[in-house]
C-alpha positions in Angstrom: 0.0 0.0 0.0 1.3 3.5 -0.9 1.8 6.1 1.8 -1.0 8.1 0.3 -3.4 5.1 0.3 -2.4 4.2 3.9 -2.9 7.8 5.1 -6.4 8.0 3.5 -7.3 4.7 5.1 -6.1 5.8 8.6 -7.5 9.4 8.6 -10.6 8.6 10.7 -8.8 6.4 13.2 -7.7 7.9 16.5 -5.5 7.0 19.4 -1.8 7.3 20.3 -0.7 4.6 17.8 -2.8 6.1 15.0 -1.4 9.5 15.7 2.2 8.4 15.4 1.5 6.5 12.2 -0.3 9.5 10.7 2.6 11.8 11.5 5.0 9.3 9.9 2.9 8.9 6.8 2.4 12.7 6.4 6.2 13.1 6.5 6.5 10.5 3.7 3.8 12.0 1.6 5.2 15.5 1.9 8.5 14.2 0.6 7.1 12.7 -2.5 8.2 14.2 -5.8 4.9 13.7 -7.6 1.3 12.6 -7.1 -1.1 11.2 -9.6 -4.3 12.8 -10.6 -6.4 10.2 -8.9 -4.3 10.4 -5.7 -4.5 14.2 -5.6 -8.2 14.3 -5.4 -8.5 11.7 -2.7 -5.5 13.1 -0.8 -7.1 16.6 -0.7 -10.1 15.2 1.1 -8.0 13.3 3.6 -5.8 16.3 4.3 -8.8 18.5 4.8 -10.2 16.0 7.4 -6.8 15.9 9.2 -6.6 19.7 9.4 -10.1 19.7 10.9 -9.5 16.7 13.2 -5.7 16.6 14.0 -4.6 14.1 16.6 -1.8 16.4 17.9 0.4 19.3 16.9 2.7 17.0 14.9 -0.2 15.7 12.8 -1.5 19.2 12.3 1.9 20.5 11.1 2.3 17.5 8.8 -1.2 18.1 7.3 -0.3 21.8 6.7 2.9 20.7 4.8 1.0 18.3 2.6 -1.7 20.9 2.0 1.0 23.3 0.7 2.4 20.5 -1.6 -1.0 19.8 -3.2 -0.7 23.0 -5.2 2.8 22.1 -6.4 1.6 18.6 -7.5 -1.5 20.0 -9.2 0.6 22.6 -11.1 2.9 19.8 -12.3 -0.1 17.9 -13.7 -1.3 21.0 -15.4 2.1 21.6 -17.0 2.1 18.0 -18.2 -1.2 18.6 -20.0 -3.3 16.7 -17.6 -5.1 19.7 -16.1 -8.4 18.7 -17.7 -8.6 15.7 -15.4 -8.4 18.1 -12.4 -11.1 20.4 -13.5 -13.7 20.9 -10.7 -11.3 19.2 -8.2 -11.0 22.3 -6.0 -7.2 22.1 -6.1 -5.2 25.4 -6.5 -4.3 26.3 -10.0 -7.0 24.2 -11.7 -9.9 25.5 -13.7 -13.6 25.1 -13.1 -17.0 26.0 -14.7 -19.7 27.9 -12.8 -23.1 29.4 -13.1 -23.2 32.4 -10.8 -25.7 35.1 -9.9 -25.0 38.6 -11.1 -23.8 39.8 -7.7 -21.4 36.9 -7.1 -20.1 37.0 -10.7 -19.3 40.6 -10.3 -17.6 40.0 -6.9 -15.4 37.3 -8.3 -14.6 39.2 -11.5 -13.4 42.1 -9.4 -10.9 39.8 -7.7 -9.6 37.7 -10.5 -10.1 39.9 -13.5 -9.9 38.2 -17.0 -9.4 34.8 -15.4 -13.2 34.6 -15.1 -14.8 34.7 -18.5 -17.9 33.6 -20.3 -17.5 29.9 -21.2 -18.5 30.5 -24.8 -18.2 26.8 -25.8 -20.8 25.9 -23.2 -23.3 28.7 -24.0 -26.2 26.5 -25.1 -28.5 29.1 -26.3 -26.7 32.3 -27.4 -30.1 33.6 -28.6 -31.2 34.3 -25.0 -28.2 36.6 -24.3 -28.6 38.2 -27.7 -32.3 39.0 -27.2 -31.7 40.5 -23.8 -28.8 42.7 -25.0 -30.8 43.9 -28.0 -33.5 45.1 -25.6 -31.0 46.9 -23.5 -28.7 48.7 -26.0 -29.4 51.8 -28.1 -31.5 51.3 -31.2 -28.5 52.4 -33.3 -26.3 49.7 -31.6 -28.4 46.6 -32.2 -27.5 46.1 -35.9 -24.0 45.1 -34.8 -25.5 42.4 -32.6 -27.5 41.1 -35.5 -24.5 41.0 -37.8 -23.6 37.3 -38.2 -20.0 38.3 -38.8 -19.9 39.8 -35.3 -22.4 38.2 -33.0 -22.6 38.5 -29.2 -19.2 37.1 -28.4 -17.2 39.5 -30.7 -19.5 42.4 -29.7 -18.5 42.0 -26.0 -14.9 40.9 -26.3 -14.2 43.6 -28.9 -15.2 46.2 -26.4 -12.9 44.9 -23.7 -9.8 47.1 -23.1 -6.8 46.9 -20.8 -6.9 43.2 -20.3 -10.5 43.1 -19.3 -12.8 40.2 -20.3 -16.0 40.1 -22.3 -17.7 39.1 -19.1 -16.5 42.3 -17.3 -18.1 44.3 -20.2 -21.3 42.4 -19.9 -21.4 42.9 -16.1 -20.8 46.6 -16.5 -23.7 46.8 -19.0 -26.0 45.1 -16.5 -24.8 47.2 -13.6 -25.7 50.4 -15.5 -29.4 49.4 -15.9 -32.0 51.4 -14.0 -33.4 48.3 -12.3 -33.7 47.1 -8.8 -31.0 44.6 -7.7 -33.7 41.8 -7.8 -34.7 42.7 -11.3 -31.1 42.9 -12.5 -30.3 39.5 -11.0 -33.4 37.9 -12.5 -32.6 39.3 -15.9 -29.0 38.1 -15.8 -30.2 34.7 -14.8 -32.5 34.4 -17.8 -29.4 34.7 -20.1 -28.1 31.5 -18.6 -24.5 32.5 -19.0 -21.9 29.8 -18.2 -18.6 31.0 -16.7 -15.2 29.5 -16.6 -12.5 30.3 -14.0 -9.1 29.6 -15.5 -6.1 28.0 -13.7 -4.5 31.2 -12.5 -7.8 32.5 -11.0 -8.0 29.6 -8.5 -4.9 30.7 -6.6 -6.0 29.0 -3.3 -7.0 25.4 -3.1 -9.7 23.9 -0.9 -7.5 23.0 2.0 -6.0 26.5 2.0 -9.3 28.2 2.3 -9.4 28.1 6.0 -10.3 30.6 8.7 -8.1 31.5 11.6 -8.9 28.9 14.3 -9.5 29.7 17.9 -8.0 27.4 20.4 -7.1 24.2 18.5 -8.9 21.1 19.6 -6.9 17.9 19.2 -8.8 14.6 18.6 -6.8 12.2 20.8 -9.5 9.5 20.9 -12.4 8.4 18.8 -15.0 11.1 18.2 -17.6 10.8 21.0 -21.1 9.5 20.1 -23.2 11.5 22.5 -26.8 10.4 22.9 -28.0 12.9 25.5 -31.3 14.7 24.8 -30.8 17.9 22.8 -33.0 20.5 24.6 -30.8 20.9 27.7 -27.7 21.1 25.5 -29.4 23.7 23.3 -30.4 25.8 26.3 -26.8 26.0 27.6 -25.6 29.6 27.6 -23.4 30.9 24.9 -20.3 32.4 26.5 -18.1 33.3 23.5 -19.9 35.5 21.0 -17.7 38.0 19.1 -18.9 40.7 16.7 -16.2 41.3 14.1 -14.9 44.7 13.3 -15.4 45.8 9.7 -12.0 44.9 8.3 -11.9 41.5 9.9 -15.4 40.8 8.8 -14.7 41.7 5.2 -11.6 39.5 5.1 -13.5 36.5 6.7 -16.4 36.9 4.2 -14.0 36.9 1.3 -12.5 33.6 2.4 -16.0 32.1 3.1 -17.3 33.1 -0.4 -14.2 31.6 -2.0 -14.5 28.4 0.0 -18.1 28.1 -1.2 -17.2 29.0 -4.8 -14.5 26.3 -4.7 -17.2 23.7 -4.1 -19.6 25.2 -6.7 -22.0 26.4 -4.0 -23.9 29.7 -3.9 -26.5 30.7 -1.3 -28.5 33.9 -1.3 -27.8 35.2 2.2 -24.0 34.9 1.7 -24.1 36.5 -1.8 -25.9 39.4 -0.1 -24.0 39.3 3.2 -23.8 42.4 5.4 -20.2 42.8 6.3 -21.3 45.0 9.3 -23.2 42.1 10.8 -20.8 39.2 11.2 -20.4 37.3 14.5 -18.2 34.3 15.4 -19.4 32.0 18.2 -17.0 29.5 19.8 -19.0 26.4 20.7 -16.3 24.1 22.1 -14.3 21.1 20.7 -12.8 23.5 18.1 -16.1 24.2 16.5 -16.9 27.8 15.6 -20.0 29.2 13.9 -19.8 32.3 11.7 -23.3 33.9 11.7 -23.8 36.5 8.9 -26.7 38.8 8.4 -28.1 40.1 5.1 -27.9 43.6 3.7 -31.1 45.6 4.7 -32.2 46.1 1.1 -32.1 42.4 0.5 -34.1 41.2 3.5 -37.4 39.4 3.6 -40.6 41.3 4.6 -41.1 39.5 7.9 -38.7 36.5 8.3 -35.2 37.1 9.3 -32.5 35.8 7.0 -29.0 34.6 7.9 -26.1 32.5 6.6 -23.9 30.4 8.9 -20.7 28.5 8.3 -19.5 25.8 10.7 -15.7 25.4 11.0 -13.7 22.9 12.9 -10.3 24.2 13.9 -10.8 26.8 11.1 -11.7 24.3 8.4 -15.1 24.8 6.8 -17.1 21.6 7.4 -20.8 22.6 7.0 -23.1 25.6 6.1 -26.7 26.6 5.8 -29.3 29.3 5.7 -31.5 30.3 8.7 -34.8 32.1 8.3 -36.4 32.3 11.7 -39.9 33.8 12.2 -42.0 33.9 15.3 -39.6 31.5 17.1 -39.7 28.8 14.4 -36.9 27.9 12.0 -36.4 25.2 9.3 -33.3 23.1 9.8 -31.1 21.6 7.1 -27.4 21.7 7.7 -25.3 20.9 4.6 -22.1 19.0 5.5 -19.3 18.9 3.0 -18.8 15.4 1.8 -15.5 14.6 3.5 -16.9 15.6 6.9 -20.2 13.7 6.8 -20.7 11.3 9.7 -17.9 12.7 11.8 -19.8 14.6 14.6 -23.1 15.6 13.0 -25.1 15.4 16.2 -22.7 17.8 18.0 -22.8 20.3 15.1 -26.6 20.2 14.9 -26.8 20.9 18.6 -24.5 23.9 18.4 -26.2 25.4 15.4 -29.6 25.1 17.2 -28.0 26.5 20.3 -26.8 29.6 18.4 -30.2 30.0 16.7 -32.0 29.7 20.1 -29.9 32.2 22.0 -29.3 34.8 19.3 -32.5 34.6 17.2 -35.0 33.4 19.7 -35.8 30.0 18.0 -37.6 27.5 20.2 -39.2 25.4 17.5 -36.9 23.6 14.9 -38.6 21.8 12.1 -37.8 19.9 8.9 -40.2 19.7 6.0 -41.3 16.5 4.2 -38.9 17.4 1.4 -36.0 17.5 3.9 -37.1 14.1 5.1 -36.9 12.7 1.6 -40.3 13.3 0.0 -39.3 14.0 -3.7 -35.7 14.3 -2.5 -33.6 11.3 -3.5 -30.5 12.6 -1.7 -32.3 12.8 1.7 -33.7 9.4 1.2 -30.3 7.9 0.4 -28.8 9.4 3.6 -31.6 8.1 5.8 -32.7 11.6 6.9 -35.8 10.3 8.7 -33.8 8.1 11.1 -31.1 10.8 11.6 -33.6 13.4 12.8 -35.5 10.8 14.9 -32.3 10.0 16.7 -31.8 13.7 17.4 -35.2 13.7 19.1 -37.4 15.3 16.4 -41.0 14.3 16.6 -43.3 13.4 13.6 -46.4 15.4 12.8 -48.2 12.5 11.0 -49.7 9.9 13.2 -49.6 7.2 10.5 -45.9 7.8 10.0 -45.3 7.7 13.7 -47.0 4.3 13.9 -44.9 3.0 11.0 -41.7 4.3 12.7 -42.5 2.5 15.9 -43.2 -0.7 14.0 -39.8 -0.3 12.3 -38.1 0.3 15.7 -39.7 -2.9 17.0 -38.2 -4.8 14.0 -34.8 -3.3 14.7 -34.8 -4.4 18.3 -35.9 -7.9 17.3 -33.6 -8.3 14.4 -30.2 -6.6 14.9 -28.8 -5.2 11.7 -32.3 -4.7 10.2 -32.6 -1.6 8.0 -35.7 0.1 6.5 -35.9 -0.6 2.8 -36.4 2.2 0.2 -40.2 1.8 0.0 -40.5 2.2 3.8 -38.2 5.2 3.8 -40.4 6.8 1.2 -43.5 6.2 3.4 -41.6 7.6 6.5 -40.7 10.7 4.5 -44.4 11.7 4.3 -44.2 14.0 7.4 -42.7 17.1 8.8 -40.7 16.7 12.0 -40.0 19.2 14.8 -38.1 19.7 18.0 -39.7 22.0 20.5 -37.9 23.6 23.4 -41.2 24.9 24.8 -44.3 22.6 25.1 -47.5 23.9 23.6 -45.8 26.1 21.0 -48.0 27.8 18.4 -48.3 25.9 15.1 -45.6 26.8 12.6 -46.4 30.0 10.8 -47.5 29.6 7.1 -45.7 32.4 5.2 -47.2 31.2 2.0 -50.7 31.7 3.2 -49.9 35.2 4.2 -48.4 35.9 0.8 -51.5 34.6 -0.9 -53.7 36.9 1.1 -51.5 39.9 0.0 -51.8 38.8 -3.6 -55.6 38.5 -3.4 -55.8 42.0 -1.9 -53.6 43.4 -4.7 -55.7 41.7 -7.3 -58.8 43.4 -5.8 -57.2 46.8 -5.5 -57.7 49.6 -8.1 -53.9 50.0 -8.6 -52.3 48.0 -11.4 -48.8 48.8 -10.3 -47.5 46.9 -7.3 -45.2 49.9 -6.5 -48.2 52.2 -6.3 -50.1 49.6 -4.3 -47.2 49.2 -1.8 -47.0 53.0 -1.4 -50.7 53.4 -0.7 -50.5 50.6 1.8 -47.5 52.2 3.4 -49.3 55.5 3.8 -52.4 53.8 5.1 -50.5 51.8 7.7 -48.5 54.9 8.8 -51.8 56.8 9.3 -53.3 53.9 11.4 -50.2 53.8 13.5 -50.3 57.5 14.2 -47.2 58.4 12.2 -47.3 62.0 11.0 -44.5 61.6 8.6 -41.5 59.6 7.6 -39.0 62.4 7.1 -36.8 61.2 10.0 -36.8 57.6 8.6 -33.9 56.4 6.6 -34.3 55.0 3.1 -33.9 51.5 4.4 -36.5 52.1 7.0 -39.0 53.4 4.5 -38.3 50.4 2.3 -38.9 48.1 5.2 -42.3 49.7 5.8 -43.3 49.3 2.1 -42.4 45.6 2.3 -44.5 44.8 5.3 -47.3 47.4 4.7 -49.4 45.3 2.2 -49.7 42.6 4.9 -50.2 45.0 7.8 -52.9 46.8 5.9 -55.0 43.6 6.1 -55.2 43.8 9.9 -58.6 45.5 10.3 -58.2 46.4 14.0 -54.7 47.9 13.6 -55.9 51.5 14.3 -57.5 50.3 17.5 -54.3 48.9 19.0 -52.9 50.5 22.1 -50.2 53.2 21.9 -47.7 50.7 23.3 -48.6 48.1 20.7 -48.3 50.6 17.9 -45.0 51.8 19.1 -43.7 48.3 19.4 -44.8 47.6 15.8 -43.1 50.8 14.6 -39.9 49.6 16.4 -40.1 46.3 14.6 -40.4 47.8 11.2 -37.4 50.2 11.8 -35.4 47.3 13.3 -35.9 45.3 10.1 -33.7 48.0 8.5 -31.2 48.0 11.3 -28.3 45.9 12.4 -28.3 43.2 13.6 -31.6 41.9 12.1 -32.2 39.6 15.1 -33.4 42.6 17.1 -36.5 42.6 14.8 -36.8 38.8 15.0 -36.8 38.9 18.8 -39.2 41.9 18.9 -41.6 40.0 16.6 -41.7 37.1 19.0 -42.5 39.5 21.9 -45.3 41.2 20.0 -48.1 38.7 20.8 -50.9 40.8 19.3 -49.1 41.2 16.0 -48.3 37.4 15.9 -52.0 36.6 16.5 -53.2 39.0 13.9 -50.8 37.5 11.3 -51.9 34.0 12.1 -55.6 35.0 11.7 -54.8 36.4 8.3 -53.2 33.0 7.4 -56.3 31.1 8.6 -58.6 33.3 6.6 -56.4 32.8 3.6 -56.6 29.0 4.0 -60.4 29.2 4.2 
């Protein structure tokens, strides 16, 4: 067995003897002159795991040395003409293909320049981009786009100057449009523009895209398999919450975005991250959670919206969105493949602990889709049994009866596993974990949205902007606001977003002065930092919560 194969096989084994052998193998691997394409990809995953779960300081130093060598070995393969086999590998100096939102494409292009370009060979339908550009340019410009000797590609690249790419020109054209950010992003998406990041643009490989660790945790023995009930662990106080200063937050977010890009992942709350709302929470055992808010202009009307990244000794191991509302939040942590099965229970506990203490979440739930209904990936990983072992309860009595029957079979027949058909039946339920008994039913945001749409359809205005402004003025009048001159642009935007729903609350004008002031405070907090102030204030405003729930019930009827 080669040193690389032996190291890969030993990576998840712990103990004094395993630590000594890992250190020896890492020294051997670091001294190798070359590494094959197949070995490189597998070795990268093993090194990432060892950086996250080092046995001791010697293993950690050895993993760092091998991590640095990965880029050298990958570069040698590229020089030898085998770079194509390393595309999408995440190794430094290797190319990749991506489909990015307008905002993220612009952010990456600003950092790597012409190394990010339209992947013209993969542009399946140039007509879509052509038609959009023809609608945007001056009438006297469009004949050039229609000229078969020029076409979209030459029209864009021919305008590039000073080493810029055709993509940079395209992004500038879109940025100059008098559209909202949402409209611009949607229009760019309709063009279906594939992108290619060339070798030099991927200057840092996957194992190098790490965050500064706090106190390093060494895994001297097998990762513990804790089976304690989660609620008491979630309620444990958070003692190490640090809000980052602007410069440090900006640097951290850049690394996080690149780490996600390396894995071909993009998520809305990170793309629109607010660099003035970044917190790092130390959770123990080397685990830290970076919690990131969203820019005020990109927020939801009522729900809060956050991104979180879980790191182990500075190594990204999992991520997810969090959208809490009225104390409820959907769960669904995404583990990077090489870290699955390591300490999922501990990570879930810490994420829920952060959401509970900072965002007021006391009801965690997973939808049927998350359980595997219409979701082959969740079925394959046995999502139902994973959440059941965490203590999540089913909401479907028939599924609960089936689950108990399956558990009886497991006890009677050691090694028994639910078959695919049974897993599909088990997935026909939502599951939830409540920290407070008797919690209100989960809020149905879709029902509230449908109520707003019906109200707009019945209104005299044909413009949604005009309708939102009228609702905003009406709500301001009912709340006793004499004017909004002292409100910021973000605060006025927040009011326009919630006003169409608030205008449906018939008794709003009859609320007490205290209740009205509290609602005004919530609206203004939706435009402030951090957004969790609004999330917590919403939970505390019981009359508003009841009114919104009634609107949902009426909509369902």
